[in-house]
C-alpha positions in Angstrom: 5.3 -23.0 -55.0 6.4 -26.5 -54.1 7.6 -27.1 -50.6 10.8 -28.9 -49.7 10.2 -32.5 -49.1 7.0 -32.7 -51.2 6.9 -35.1 -54.2 6.9 -32.0 -56.4 9.9 -30.6 -54.6 11.7 -34.0 -54.8 11.1 -34.1 -58.5 12.5 -30.6 -59.0 15.5 -31.4 -56.9 16.2 -34.6 -58.9 15.8 -32.6 -62.2 18.2 -30.1 -60.9 20.7 -32.8 -60.0 20.5 -34.3 -63.5 21.1 -30.9 -65.0 24.2 -30.5 -62.8 25.4 -33.9 -63.8 24.9 -33.0 -67.5 26.9 -29.8 -66.9 29.7 -31.8 -65.3 30.0 -34.1 -68.4 30.0 -31.1 -70.8 32.6 -29.2 -68.7 34.8 -32.3 -68.6 34.6 -32.8 -72.3 35.4 -29.1 -72.9 38.3 -29.2 -70.5 39.8 -32.1 -72.4 39.7 -30.0 -75.6 41.8 -27.3 -74.0 45.5 -27.6 -74.8 48.6 -25.6 -74.2 47.7 -23.1 -76.9 44.4 -22.1 -75.2 44.0 -18.4 -74.6 43.8 -16.8 -71.2 40.1 -16.0 -72.0 39.4 -19.6 -72.8 41.0 -20.8 -69.5 39.2 -18.2 -67.5 35.9 -19.2 -69.1 36.5 -22.8 -68.2 37.4 -21.7 -64.6 34.3 -19.6 -64.2 32.1 -22.5 -65.5 33.9 -24.8 -63.0 33.2 -22.4 -60.1 29.5 -22.0 -61.1 29.2 -25.8 -61.3 30.8 -26.2 -57.9 28.3 -23.7 -56.4 25.5 -25.7 -57.9 26.9 -29.0 -56.5 27.3 -27.4 -53.0 23.7 -26.3 -53.1 22.5 -29.8 -54.0 24.5 -31.3 -51.2 23.1 -28.8 -48.7 19.6 -29.7 -49.6 20.2 -33.5 -50.0 19.1 -34.3 -46.5 15.6 -32.9 -47.2 15.0 -35.5 -49.9 17.3 -38.3 -49.0 17.1 -38.3 -45.2 19.4 -36.9 -42.6 21.9 -39.7 -42.7 22.1 -39.8 -46.5 25.9 -39.3 -46.6 26.5 -42.1 -44.1 25.8 -44.5 -46.9 28.8 -43.1 -48.7 31.3 -44.3 -46.1 34.0 -46.3 -47.8 33.1 -45.1 -51.3 35.9 -43.2 -53.0 
């Protein structure tokens, strides 16, 4: 099993980040297709997908320091 901080672990983390980014794009496109006539089931499905995606993003952020360094988020200051 790869250890955190190893090149293998870094590659796995980056691959995971790319999958999350892809899921963000797909979810965004699907959300744009939803209109006022969407069923409650469709809206709930979209909401669940959003929640799952947010959990994945949170997990990536929590492990970012392992691969990007402890001050990785200081480089984001001023970026909005």
